[in-house]
N, C-alpha and C positions, 0 to 999 in steps of 0.2 A: 251178715243181716238185713237186705240184698235181698234176695232172693224173699223172704217176708211179706218185704214192705211195699217185695213190686206186686207179692198176691197182694196183698189187703189193696190195694190199687187198681187194680184190678178190678179183684170185688167188687169193692166202692163202686166203681164205674158203672159193673153191672149193677146192680143194687142205685144207679143214680140211674141208668137207662129201665129202668123196667124187668131187665133179664131175670132177678133174683131178689129175694123179699126177705129182710134181716132176718127173718125169724126162720128163712131158710141159711145160714154160714153155719157147716159146722165142717168139723177139722176133715172130712171128705174132700166138702166143698172148698177146704182153705189146699187142703192138696192136691187136690184135682187145675191149682190156683202157682201151682213148684215150676222153677224151671224141667224137673225130668217128678212130672207127676207115678208114673206109674215102681216110682225105684224103691220096698224095701226100704224098712225098718231098719236101721245100722246093731244087728248084736250087739257087738265090739268092737270099742273102737280105741287103738293100739296108737298111745303118743313115744315116738321116740324124741332124745336128746335133751329129757329130762327134763320139759317143758312140758305143765300143769297146767293146761287148758288149750279149748277148743279151736281157735281163731276161730268163729264166727261159724264152723266149718261145718253141714250140711246140719244146719243146729236144730229147727224139724226136726229131721230124719233121728236123730241121736236121741232126742228126749227119753227114752229107755236105754240107753245100752248100756252099758260097762261097760266103762271109764278107766283104763291101764296107762298105767305111765310107766317108760322105760326109762333110766339113764344115760343109756349107748346110744352110738349115734346111729345117727344110719344108715352110712357108708359099712361101719363095724357091726350090722344088726344081724344076727345068722337065723339059721333054722333052729338050733335051738329059745335067740331069745323066741321068737317068734312061740315053737311052742309050749315056756315059762307060758306066760302074756293068757296061752288057754288053756293054762292052767288054773290060773289064778280066776278065768271066765266058769269056767266050770265047776270053781269053790262057789265063785256066789249066787248068794237066794235072791233071784231073778223077780221081783212083785209086780216092773211095769205100771210107776206109779202111786202102788197102795199101799197106804199105812203096814206095821204089821200095828196090833192091841199086845201093847202093855199092861202088862199090871197098876192102881194105881198103890204111893206107894203106904203101907200100914202103917202108922206111930203107930207109938207104944202106950199109952199115956200116965 
């Protein structure tokens, strides 16, 4: 989370100094203030050891990542485990934050 805090502080300083207008604060502007601005977004976030949390790792870049959590401990992680995670990833319907339209329930009177 500190990366996002630092980015927001830098943007606030830019606005205060007149180097940036508040209306210019966009996702691209925020990305430019991250530690590694050219880092691509994460596609597959893989967590081993049964933990089901991100530990605040790459929060901005992982916003639309497909997350796969495996019980295998890292020292025991194998090529087969990686292929299993890739298989799970490939089976997902990636929407990049978009919602899926669902029909309204029709009640019978």
